[in-house]
C-alpha positions as CSV (number, residue, x, y, z in Angstrom):
1,X,15.7,-206.8,8.4
2,X,17.9,-208.2,5.1
3,X,21.6,-206.7,4.8
4,X,22.2,-205.2,1.5
5,X,25.4,-206.7,0.6
6,X,28.1,-204.6,-0.4
7,X,30.2,-204.3,-3.4
8,X,31.6,-207.9,-5.2
9,X,35.5,-208.2,-4.9
10,X,36.2,-204.6,-2.9
11,X,37.7,-204.3,0.4
12,X,34.7,-202.1,3.3
13,X,37.8,-199.4,2.9
14,X,37.5,-199.1,-0.7
15,X,33.2,-199.4,-0.3
16,X,33.5,-196.8,2.2
17,X,35.9,-194.8,-0.2
18,X,33.5,-194.3,-3.1
19,X,30.7,-194.2,-1.5
20,X,31.9,-190.8,0.0
21,X,32.3,-190.0,-3.8
22,X,29.3,-190.9,-4.6
23,X,26.6,-192.6,-2.7
24,X,25.4,-195.4,-4.7
25,X,23.2,-198.2,-2.7
26,X,24.5,-201.4,-5.2
27,X,21.5,-203.1,-6.2
28,X,22.0,-207.2,-6.9
29,X,19.7,-210.4,-7.6
30,X,19.3,-210.3,-3.7
31,X,18.3,-206.8,-3.5
32,X,14.6,-206.5,-1.5
33,X,11.9,-205.9,-3.9
34,X,11.3,-202.4,-2.2
35,X,15.6,-201.4,-3.5
36,X,14.9,-202.5,-6.7
37,X,11.3,-200.8,-7.5
38,X,13.2,-197.3,-5.9
39,X,16.0,-197.4,-8.3
40,X,14.1,-197.8,-11.2
41,X,11.4,-195.6,-10.3
42,X,14.3,-192.3,-9.7
43,X,17.7,-193.5,-9.5
44,X,19.6,-191.8,-6.9
45,X,22.4,-191.9,-9.1
46,X,20.4,-189.8,-12.1
47,X,19.5,-186.6,-9.6
48,X,22.2,-184.1,-10.9
49,X,19.7,-183.4,-14.2
50,X,17.2,-181.6,-11.0
51,X,20.2,-179.1,-10.6
52,X,20.4,-179.0,-14.2
53,X,17.1,-177.6,-15.0
54,X,17.5,-174.4,-12.8
55,X,20.3,-174.0,-14.9
56,X,18.9,-174.1,-17.5
57,X,16.2,-171.7,-16.0
58,X,18.2,-169.3,-15.7
59,X,20.2,-169.4,-19.1
60,X,16.9,-169.2,-20.7
61,X,15.8,-166.3,-18.6
62,X,19.3,-164.7,-19.1
63,X,19.3,-164.9,-22.7
64,X,16.1,-163.7,-23.5
65,X,17.3,-160.2,-21.1
66,X,20.4,-160.3,-23.1
67,X,18.2,-160.1,-26.6
68,X,16.0,-156.8,-25.1
69,X,19.2,-155.1,-24.2
70,X,21.0,-155.7,-27.6
71,X,17.3,-154.4,-29.3
72,X,17.5,-151.5,-26.9
73,X,20.9,-150.5,-27.6
74,X,20.8,-151.0,-31.3
75,X,17.7,-149.0,-31.7
76,X,19.0,-146.2,-29.9
77,X,22.2,-146.0,-31.8
78,X,20.1,-146.0,-34.9
79,X,17.6,-143.4,-33.7
80,X,21.2,-141.1,-33.1
81,X,22.6,-141.7,-36.0
82,X,19.6,-140.8,-37.9
83,X,18.7,-137.7,-36.4
84,X,22.8,-136.8,-36.8
85,X,22.2,-137.9,-39.8
86,X,19.4,-134.8,-41.0
87,X,21.2,-132.2,-38.9
88,X,24.4,-132.8,-40.9
89,X,21.7,-132.7,-44.8
90,X,20.0,-130.1,-43.3
91,X,23.3,-127.8,-43.0
92,X,25.4,-128.7,-45.8
93,X,22.2,-129.4,-48.6
94,X,21.2,-126.3,-50.7
95,X,18.1,-126.7,-53.4
96,X,17.9,-125.1,-56.7
97,X,16.3,-121.5,-56.6
98,X,13.4,-122.4,-59.0
99,X,12.0,-124.5,-56.3
100,X,10.8,-121.6,-54.3
101,X,8.3,-119.1,-54.8
102,X,11.1,-116.3,-52.8
103,X,14.2,-117.7,-54.3
104,X,15.9,-114.4,-51.7
105,X,14.6,-115.4,-48.7
106,X,16.0,-117.6,-45.8
107,X,13.9,-120.8,-47.1
108,X,16.6,-120.9,-50.3
109,X,18.5,-123.1,-48.0
110,X,16.1,-125.4,-46.8
111,X,16.2,-129.2,-47.9
112,X,12.6,-129.2,-46.9
113,X,11.1,-126.9,-50.1
114,X,8.6,-125.5,-47.5
115,X,7.4,-123.5,-50.9
116,X,7.2,-125.4,-54.0
117,X,6.4,-122.8,-57.0
118,X,4.2,-125.8,-59.2
119,X,3.5,-127.9,-57.5
120,X,2.2,-128.7,-54.0
121,X,3.3,-128.9,-50.3
122,X,5.1,-132.1,-50.2
123,X,4.4,-134.3,-47.5
124,X,7.1,-134.8,-44.7
125,X,8.1,-138.8,-44.6
126,X,9.8,-140.8,-41.7
127,X,12.8,-143.1,-43.2
128,X,11.5,-146.4,-42.8
129,X,13.7,-148.8,-40.4
130,X,12.4,-151.6,-38.3
131,X,11.8,-149.1,-35.0
132,X,8.7,-147.9,-36.5
133,X,7.3,-151.3,-37.5
134,X,4.2,-150.2,-35.5
135,X,2.8,-153.5,-33.8
136,X,6.4,-153.9,-32.7
137,X,6.9,-150.6,-30.7
138,X,3.2,-151.3,-29.6
139,X,4.2,-154.1,-28.2
140,X,7.3,-153.2,-26.2
141,X,5.1,-150.2,-24.6
142,X,2.5,-152.3,-23.5
143,X,5.2,-154.6,-21.8
144,X,7.1,-151.7,-20.5
145,X,4.1,-150.7,-19.0
146,X,2.8,-153.6,-17.5
147,X,6.1,-154.6,-16.4
148,X,7.7,-151.0,-14.7
149,X,4.2,-149.4,-13.4
150,X,4.9,-149.6,-9.4
151,X,2.1,-151.6,-7.3
152,X,0.2,-150.0,-5.2
153,X,2.0,-149.7,-1.5
154,X,0.2,-151.0,1.2
155,X,-0.5,-148.5,4.2
156,X,-0.7,-150.6,8.1
157,X,-1.7,-149.0,11.0
158,X,0.0,-150.6,14.5
159,X,-0.3,-150.0,18.4
160,X,2.8,-149.3,20.0
161,X,3.4,-148.0,23.2
162,X,-0.7,-146.8,23.3
163,X,0.8,-144.7,19.9
164,X,-0.6,-145.5,16.5
165,X,2.2,-146.0,14.2
166,X,1.4,-146.1,10.0
167,X,4.0,-148.2,8.3
168,X,4.0,-149.0,4.8
169,X,4.9,-152.6,3.0
170,X,5.8,-151.6,-0.9
171,X,6.4,-154.6,-3.4
172,X,8.9,-154.8,-6.2
173,X,8.0,-153.6,-9.7
174,X,5.6,-155.8,-11.6
175,X,8.7,-157.5,-13.7
176,X,10.2,-158.4,-10.5
177,X,7.1,-160.3,-9.4
178,X,6.3,-162.2,-12.6
179,X,10.2,-163.6,-12.5
180,X,10.0,-165.0,-9.0
181,X,6.7,-165.7,-9.5
182,X,7.5,-167.8,-12.2
183,X,10.5,-169.3,-10.7
184,X,8.8,-170.6,-7.4
185,X,5.8,-172.4,-9.9
186,X,8.7,-174.0,-11.8
187,X,11.4,-175.1,-8.1
188,X,7.8,-176.0,-6.7
189,X,6.5,-178.0,-9.7
190,X,10.1,-179.5,-10.3
191,X,10.2,-181.1,-6.9
192,X,7.0,-182.6,-6.4
193,X,5.6,-183.7,-9.9
194,X,8.7,-186.3,-10.6
195,X,7.3,-189.8,-8.7
196,X,8.4,-191.1,-6.1
197,X,8.1,-188.9,-3.8
198,X,9.3,-191.0,-0.5
199,X,10.7,-194.3,-1.2
200,X,8.8,-197.7,0.4
201,X,11.1,-197.6,2.9
202,X,14.0,-195.2,4.4
203,X,16.3,-197.8,3.9
204,X,16.8,-198.0,0.2
205,X,17.8,-193.7,0.4
206,X,17.2,-190.6,1.0
207,X,13.8,-189.8,-0.3
208,X,13.5,-188.6,-3.7
209,X,11.7,-185.2,-2.9
210,X,14.6,-184.0,-0.8
211,X,17.6,-184.6,-3.3
212,X,15.5,-183.1,-5.7
213,X,15.2,-179.9,-4.0
214,X,18.7,-179.7,-2.4
215,X,20.1,-180.6,-5.9
216,X,18.1,-177.1,-6.8
217,X,18.8,-174.7,-3.8
218,X,22.4,-176.0,-4.7
219,X,22.4,-175.5,-8.5
220,X,21.0,-171.9,-7.1
221,X,24.0,-170.8,-5.6
222,X,25.6,-169.8,-8.0
223,X,23.2,-166.9,-9.8
224,X,22.6,-165.8,-6.1
225,X,26.2,-165.0,-5.5
226,X,26.8,-163.5,-9.0
227,X,23.7,-161.3,-8.5
228,X,24.5,-159.8,-5.4
229,X,27.7,-159.0,-6.5
230,X,29.4,-155.1,-7.3
231,X,31.2,-156.2,-10.4
232,X,29.1,-159.4,-12.4
233,X,29.2,-161.0,-16.0
234,X,25.7,-160.6,-15.6
235,X,25.4,-156.5,-15.8
236,X,28.2,-156.6,-17.9
237,X,25.6,-158.9,-20.3
238,X,22.5,-156.8,-20.1
239,X,23.1,-153.8,-18.8
240,X,21.4,-153.7,-15.6
241,X,23.1,-152.2,-12.6
242,X,24.2,-154.2,-9.4
243,X,21.6,-152.0,-7.0
244,X,18.8,-153.5,-9.5
245,X,20.2,-156.7,-9.5
246,X,19.7,-156.9,-6.0
247,X,16.2,-157.4,-5.4
248,X,16.4,-160.6,-7.3
249,X,19.5,-161.9,-5.2
250,X,17.7,-161.5,-1.7
251,X,14.3,-163.3,-3.8
252,X,16.9,-165.9,-4.4
253,X,17.7,-166.4,-1.5
254,X,14.8,-166.8,0.0
255,X,13.6,-169.0,-2.8
256,X,17.2,-171.4,-1.5
257,X,16.0,-171.1,1.7
258,X,12.1,-172.8,0.1
259,X,14.1,-175.1,-1.0
260,X,16.0,-176.3,1.3
261,X,13.3,-176.3,3.9
262,X,11.5,-178.9,1.4
263,X,15.0,-180.9,1.6
264,X,14.9,-180.9,5.0
265,X,11.8,-182.0,6.0
266,X,11.2,-185.4,4.5
267,X,14.1,-186.6,6.6
268,X,12.0,-185.8,9.4
269,X,8.9,-187.2,8.3
270,X,10.6,-190.6,7.1
271,X,13.4,-190.5,9.8
272,X,16.4,-192.5,9.4
273,X,16.1,-194.7,12.4
274,X,13.0,-195.9,11.7
275,X,12.4,-199.1,9.9
276,X,16.3,-200.3,10.3
277,X,17.2,-197.0,7.9
278,X,19.4,-196.7,11.1
279,X,21.7,-199.7,10.9
280,X,21.8,-199.1,6.6
281,X,23.5,-195.3,7.4
282,X,26.7,-196.7,10.5
283,X,27.2,-199.1,7.3
284,X,27.8,-196.2,5.4
285,X,28.4,-193.3,7.4
286,X,31.4,-194.7,10.5
287,X,31.7,-192.0,13.1
288,X,29.3,-189.4,12.8
289,X,27.0,-188.2,15.7
290,X,24.5,-186.8,14.6
291,X,22.6,-188.2,11.7
292,X,21.6,-184.6,10.3
293,X,24.8,-182.3,11.5
294,X,26.0,-181.1,9.0
295,X,22.3,-180.3,7.4
296,X,21.4,-178.3,10.2
297,X,25.6,-176.4,10.3
298,X,23.6,-174.9,6.6
299,X,20.2,-174.8,7.2
300,X,21.1,-172.0,10.3
301,X,23.2,-169.7,8.3
302,X,20.6,-169.4,5.6
303,X,17.8,-169.2,7.7
304,X,20.2,-166.3,10.0
305,X,20.7,-164.8,6.2
306,X,17.1,-164.7,4.8
307,X,16.0,-163.3,8.2
308,X,18.0,-160.1,8.8
309,X,18.1,-159.1,5.2
310,X,14.3,-158.5,5.7
311,X,13.8,-155.1,5.0
312,X,12.7,-153.7,8.4
313,X,15.3,-155.2,10.0
314,X,18.0,-154.4,7.2
315,X,16.7,-151.0,7.7
316,X,16.9,-150.9,11.6
317,X,20.4,-152.4,11.8
318,X,21.6,-151.5,8.4
319,X,25.7,-151.2,9.4
320,X,25.2,-154.6,11.2
321,X,23.8,-156.2,8.0
322,X,26.7,-154.9,6.3
323,X,29.5,-155.8,8.8
324,X,28.2,-160.0,9.2
325,X,26.3,-161.0,5.9
326,X,29.3,-161.2,3.5
327,X,31.1,-163.2,6.6
328,X,28.1,-165.2,7.3
329,X,27.4,-165.8,3.6
330,X,31.7,-167.6,3.6
331,X,30.2,-169.6,7.2
332,X,26.9,-170.4,4.9
333,X,29.3,-172.2,1.5
334,X,31.9,-173.3,4.1
335,X,28.8,-175.7,5.7
336,X,27.1,-176.5,1.8
337,X,30.5,-177.8,1.1
338,X,30.5,-180.4,4.6
339,X,27.0,-181.0,3.7
340,X,27.1,-182.1,0.2
341,X,30.5,-184.3,0.6
342,X,30.9,-184.6,-3.4
343,X,27.5,-186.1,-4.0
344,X,26.4,-185.9,-7.3
345,X,27.7,-183.1,-8.9
346,X,26.5,-180.7,-5.8
347,X,30.3,-179.8,-5.8
348,X,30.5,-178.6,-9.3
349,X,28.0,-176.1,-8.2
350,X,29.8,-174.5,-4.9
351,X,33.2,-174.4,-6.9
352,X,31.6,-172.1,-9.4
353,X,29.6,-170.0,-6.3
354,X,33.5,-169.7,-4.9
355,X,35.1,-169.0,-8.4
356,X,32.4,-166.3,-8.9
357,X,32.8,-164.5,-5.5
358,X,36.6,-165.1,-5.7
359,X,37.1,-163.5,-9.0
360,X,33.8,-161.0,-8.6
361,X,36.6,-159.2,-5.7
362,X,39.3,-159.6,-8.2
363,X,37.5,-157.3,-10.3
364,X,36.3,-155.2,-7.8
365,X,40.5,-154.1,-7.2
366,X,40.1,-152.4,-10.4
367,X,37.1,-150.0,-9.4
368,X,39.1,-148.4,-6.5
369,X,40.8,-145.4,-6.8
370,X,43.8,-146.3,-4.7
371,X,44.8,-149.6,-7.1
372,X,46.2,-147.2,-9.5
373,X,49.8,-147.6,-9.4
374,X,49.5,-144.5,-12.9
375,X,47.0,-142.2,-10.4
376,X,48.0,-139.7,-7.7
377,X,45.5,-141.9,-5.5
378,X,47.7,-144.4,-5.4
379,X,47.5,-146.3,-2.2
380,X,46.9,-142.6,-0.2
381,X,43.0,-141.9,-2.1
382,X,42.0,-138.5,-2.7
383,X,41.6,-135.1,-0.7
384,X,37.3,-134.7,0.0
385,X,36.4,-131.3,1.4
386,X,32.9,-131.5,3.3
387,X,30.1,-128.3,2.8
388,X,27.3,-127.9,4.5
389,X,24.2,-126.5,2.6
390,X,21.2,-125.3,3.4
391,X,18.6,-127.8,4.9
392,X,21.3,-129.7,6.7
393,X,22.5,-131.0,3.9
394,X,26.0,-132.5,3.5
395,X,28.0,-131.3,0.3
396,X,31.2,-134.3,-0.5
397,X,33.8,-132.8,-3.0
398,X,36.3,-135.2,-4.6
399,X,38.6,-133.6,-7.1
400,X,39.6,-137.6,-9.4
401,X,41.0,-139.3,-12.0
402,X,38.0,-141.6,-11.8
403,X,35.7,-141.1,-14.9
404,X,31.9,-142.0,-14.6
405,X,29.0,-142.4,-16.1
406,X,25.6,-139.9,-15.1
407,X,23.6,-141.3,-13.1
408,X,26.1,-143.5,-11.6
409,X,27.2,-144.4,-7.9
410,X,30.4,-144.7,-5.9
411,X,31.4,-146.5,-2.2
412,X,33.4,-143.3,-0.3
413,X,34.8,-144.5,2.6
414,X,36.5,-141.9,4.8
415,X,38.7,-142.3,7.5
416,X,39.6,-139.7,9.4
417,X,35.7,-139.8,10.0
418,X,34.9,-143.6,10.3
419,X,37.4,-146.5,9.3
420,X,34.8,-149.3,9.0
421,X,32.1,-147.7,7.4
422,X,32.2,-147.8,3.0
423,X,28.5,-146.1,2.1
424,X,27.3,-146.2,-1.3
425,X,26.2,-141.7,-2.8
426,X,24.9,-141.3,-6.1
427,X,27.3,-138.8,-8.2
428,X,25.8,-135.9,-8.7
429,X,28.4,-134.2,-11.0
430,X,28.9,-134.7,-14.8
431,X,32.7,-135.7,-15.5
432,X,32.8,-133.9,-18.7
433,X,35.7,-131.1,-20.1
434,X,33.1,-128.5,-20.1
435,X,33.5,-128.9,-16.3
436,X,37.3,-128.7,-14.9
437,X,38.5,-129.7,-11.7
438,X,40.7,-126.8,-10.0
439,X,43.2,-129.9,-9.6
440,X,44.2,-130.2,-13.1
441,X,43.4,-131.2,-16.6
442,X,43.2,-135.0,-15.6
443,X,40.3,-134.5,-12.8
444,X,36.8,-133.4,-12.0
445,X,35.1,-132.7,-9.4
446,X,32.4,-135.5,-8.2
447,X,30.4,-134.0,-6.4
448,X,28.4,-136.4,-3.2
449,X,25.4,-134.6,-2.1
450,X,23.1,-136.2,0.4
451,X,20.8,-135.4,3.7
452,X,21.9,-137.1,6.7
453,X,20.1,-139.3,8.8
454,X,22.0,-141.7,11.5
455,X,25.5,-143.7,11.3
456,X,27.8,-142.6,8.3
457,X,25.7,-139.8,7.2
458,X,25.5,-138.1,10.2
459,X,29.1,-138.7,11.5
460,X,30.0,-136.7,8.7
461,X,27.5,-133.8,9.4
462,X,29.1,-133.9,12.8
463,X,33.2,-133.7,11.6
464,X,32.0,-131.0,9.0
465,X,30.4,-129.2,12.2
466,X,33.2,-129.6,14.2
467,X,35.9,-129.0,12.0
468,X,35.0,-125.9,9.3
469,X,35.5,-125.6,5.8
470,X,38.3,-125.7,5.4
471,X,39.6,-128.8,6.4
472,X,40.3,-131.7,4.2
473,X,39.4,-135.3,4.4
474,X,41.0,-138.3,2.9
475,X,38.4,-140.2,0.7
476,X,38.1,-143.9,-0.8
477,X,36.4,-144.3,-3.5
478,X,34.7,-147.8,-4.6
479,X,33.3,-147.3,-7.8
480,X,31.7,-146.5,-10.0
481,X,28.6,-148.7,-10.5
482,X,25.2,-148.7,-12.0
483,X,23.6,-146.2,-14.3
484,X,21.3,-145.7,-17.3
485,X,21.5,-148.7,-19.3
486,X,19.4,-146.6,-22.0
487,X,20.1,-143.2,-23.2
488,X,17.7,-140.6,-22.6
489,X,19.4,-138.2,-25.6
490,X,17.5,-140.9,-27.9
491,X,14.4,-140.1,-26.9
492,X,11.7,-136.9,-27.7
493,X,10.8,-136.1,-25.0
494,X,12.2,-136.4,-21.8
495,X,10.8,-136.7,-17.6
496,X,12.8,-136.5,-14.7
497,X,11.0,-137.3,-11.6
498,X,13.1,-136.6,-7.9
499,X,11.7,-136.1,-4.0
500,X,14.0,-134.3,-2.0
501,X,17.5,-135.6,-1.9
502,X,16.6,-137.8,-4.6
503,X,17.1,-134.9,-6.2
504,X,21.0,-136.0,-6.6
505,X,20.6,-139.1,-8.7
506,X,18.7,-137.0,-12.1
507,X,21.4,-134.1,-11.8
508,X,23.8,-135.3,-13.6
509,X,21.0,-137.2,-16.2
510,X,20.0,-133.6,-16.4
511,X,23.3,-131.7,-17.4
512,X,24.4,-134.4,-20.1
513,X,21.3,-133.9,-21.6
514,X,21.6,-130.3,-21.9
515,X,25.0,-130.2,-23.3
516,X,24.3,-133.2,-26.3
517,X,20.9,-131.1,-27.2
518,X,23.0,-127.8,-27.0
519,X,25.5,-129.4,-29.3
520,X,22.6,-130.7,-31.9
521,X,23.5,-134.6,-30.1
522,X,20.3,-135.3,-28.8
523,X,17.3,-136.6,-30.6
524,X,15.7,-135.0,-26.7
525,X,12.9,-131.7,-27.7
526,X,11.2,-131.0,-24.4
527,X,12.7,-132.3,-21.1
528,X,10.4,-131.9,-18.2
529,X,11.7,-132.2,-14.5
530,X,9.5,-132.7,-11.7
531,X,10.9,-131.7,-8.2
532,X,9.1,-132.5,-5.1
533,X,10.3,-129.8,-2.3
534,X,9.4,-129.4,1.1
535,X,11.0,-125.8,1.4
536,X,12.5,-123.5,-1.5
537,X,16.2,-123.5,0.3
538,X,16.6,-126.7,-1.1
539,X,16.7,-125.6,-4.7
540,X,20.0,-123.8,-3.3
541,X,21.8,-127.3,-3.3
542,X,21.9,-127.3,-7.0
543,X,21.6,-123.3,-8.0
544,X,24.5,-123.0,-10.4
545,X,23.6,-126.8,-12.0
546,X,19.8,-125.7,-11.9
547,X,21.1,-121.7,-14.1
548,X,23.4,-123.1,-16.8
549,X,20.2,-125.6,-17.6
């Protein structure tokens, strides 16, 4: 086998250092013909462009989502402003008496001229805005119907220990399915369409297919981490809460695993110890005991992360999932740094991942109720009361200076019950001056209602039974997060659906909407609440709220 010459005019140490930063087998006139052809076909040093392909794909998707968000935000504001203007005119404008057949009747103050004397009844016409453009509204309605419509649940029967168990498999929304499908098609074509897939010999360099897949997988890391964080830039730009972005985070991890396997398999189809490739490898990588060691070290934690985040495993071992997911993710990122070794532009994406991760945790510091020195809860948290409701439901009331919007949720930690567990709950109360707290003018009662099952929720119920209703607990709050990106008060008719304890997610929306309707600040004319209950006693959870509505 002909030896591949080193760079002229450099010592072996200098050559090795340069190759650690960027491996590029030099090509000279004495290089094998296969190597010269390989460099011309798909040169290794230009493979960083494949990572940029994924970046451009995500930027296009992000900009499209931002445009939709801005359209909805603008249309809601215009609709509410138009309604406010109509209300202001009807309350301040009066018409001349001679325009009406019965001038002394209350219609004398109407701006619509219901009974004109000398001409027919006028036709009521809406003001023309871009919101009343029929084709655009029909297109948006069709897309909303298609992308939001839930897919049918797949019901299966399994025999276990001589018993038949029914299991349900639910699918994400069609919008998520379309995004994931387009992403999978894009990365697959971007890996397999460019040629060649393999070089004529492994001694000419790593398989191009493996390099493409590897760069795409590394380029996905910043986006995967950004979609997983509770405080992230994507939520700020698109208005989509962390809890809704999390499904894209999970599927992004699965696609990353797919690309990692596409990156790995070619090295076993054309192993480095064939066709003289091992000699070339040892001349550039001295002292490495196992050739593929760093790759395996990065692949194992990724496989673990994807497997233990599968829905049925995560539901069965949620507390274990919460405890292990972040530490294993940190190990995975460290292994990627070791494996990529700053080849091409790989470390640029890994450093971006670390920066996003660190920034998000720093921002979350301001979402904690005990980190603000200007609040009485600084370093000590809030005082919380626990009440047992009918049907063994639990109500946690936390008087707090934290502000929240309808539909948002918080992570609750109660060290007196469980030191390490941090559980999310939707806020079921309204943060408004109309609902003051007995703690003081700056406080509002944050109410969390839930039905206990296992883990932390069961511990809260047991503590309430053991200690009684007069006992208070120390509560640490992380949040609020999420919330509705659209303004319900901008719609003529609002229909709210809930099943059982899911009513907690819509109670605050209902209270806010009724309040705005009474203050003439809502376009809404009708509100329908559909609440599926097993027992009517469940309505006692929100007896006062329902009475107000």
